[in-house]
Structures are given as structure tokens and as C-alpha cells.
C-alpha positions in Angstrom: -72.9 -84.2 -145.1 -73.5 -88.0 -145.7 -71.4 -90.0 -143.2 -70.6 -93.7 -143.3 -69.0 -95.1 -140.1 -67.0 -98.1 -138.9 -66.8 -98.4 -135.1 -64.4 -100.7 -133.3 -64.7 -100.9 -129.5 -62.0 -102.4 -127.3 -61.8 -102.6 -123.5 -59.2 -99.7 -123.4 -60.0 -97.6 -126.5 -62.3 -97.1 -129.4 -61.5 -96.4 -133.0 -64.2 -94.7 -135.2 -63.6 -94.3 -138.9 -65.8 -91.8 -140.6 -66.0 -91.4 -144.4 -68.1 -89.3 -146.8 -68.3 -92.1 -149.4 -69.9 -95.6 -149.1 -67.5 -98.4 -148.2 -68.4 -102.2 -147.9 -67.7 -102.5 -144.2 -68.9 -99.1 -143.1 -72.6 -98.6 -142.1 -74.5 -95.4 -143.1 -74.7 -93.1 -140.1 -76.8 -90.4 -141.6 -76.8 -87.0 -143.2 -75.3 -84.6 -140.7 -75.3 -80.8 -140.5 -72.3 -79.1 -139.0 -74.2 -78.7 -135.7 -75.1 -82.4 -135.6 -71.5 -83.4 -136.3 -70.4 -81.1 -133.5 -72.8 -82.7 -131.1 -71.8 -86.2 -132.3 -68.1 -85.4 -131.6 -68.8 -84.0 -128.2 -70.8 -87.1 -127.3 -67.7 -89.2 -128.0 -65.3 -87.0 -126.0 -66.2 -83.7 -124.4 -62.5 -82.5 -124.7 -62.3 -83.1 -128.4 -61.3 -80.2 -130.7 -64.6 -80.1 -132.6 -63.9 -77.4 -135.1 -60.6 -79.0 -136.2 -62.3 -82.5 -136.7 -65.2 -81.2 -138.7 -62.8 -79.2 -140.9 -60.6 -82.3 -141.5 -63.6 -84.4 -142.3 -64.8 -81.8 -144.8 -61.4 -81.3 -146.4 -60.2 -84.9 -146.7 -63.5 -86.7 -146.8 -62.5 -89.1 -144.1 -61.5 -89.1 -140.4 -60.2 -91.6 -138.0 -60.8 -91.0 -134.3 -58.8 -92.8 -131.5 -60.6 -92.4 -128.2 -59.1 -93.7 -125.0 -61.6 -94.8 -122.5 
């Protein structure tokens, strides 16, 4: 699955917007398999529900993640 990403980092949190279509302010992150997406999500937060987020990204074509540091 081709993924474009916009990453905003703040001192207390991080917002990562993932999309399956190109957008002007998003950068191309790569072509990910399900396994690579799972590894990516776990690298962001080891407690994340990986299966749910992969499913949401596949169904809707976009996903916004709010990660508290």
C-alpha cells in the first residue's frame, strides 16, 4: 500500500497523518506491506492496536494518529 505522511511533532505529543493518496503537504513514505505497516505502527507506540489501525487505513484510505509522548 502506497503511503503519504505528514508528521507534526510537539513537545507533549505527535500527530501523524497517513493517506493512501498524494497530497501537497504530505511526503511519500513508501510502499508498505501489512507486515511493514505493523512494524511502523509498533515503532511509534508499542501499545497501539495494530490490527485495528491497519484495517482503518485500508478501509478509509487515511488515518490520523495522536501519540502522547
